[in-house]
C-alpha positions, 0 to 999 in steps of 0.5 A: 463513130466518135471516141470516148475523148470526144465525147467527153469533151464535148459533154464538157462543152456542153457542161460548159456551156449550162454552167455560162446560161444559167450563171446569165440568168442568175445575175438576170434573177439579181438584178430583177430582185434590185428593180423590185427592191427600188420599186418597192422602196419608192411605193413604201414612201408613197404609202408613208404620205398616205399615211400622214396626210390621212393622219393630219384629215383625221385630226381636220375631222375630229376639231370639227366634230367635236366643235359641232358639237360644243355648238350644240351642246351649249345651243341646248345648254343657252335654251331657256 
């Protein structure tokens, strides 16, 4: 049967291994967070680009509608 000191030494070794494993897991999670943050930044930039494009297209659509309205009103008012 192992002595008390041997059992304590074994437990200390186990705790030390668990501590190292937890530190490795923490570092892995931090790396994952950094990678995800970088990807979210890329996605945010893409959405901003799409927002600008949609705003420009909306301006064109409104311009065409106003032009059409003016042309129709002009045609109606020009009728004898």
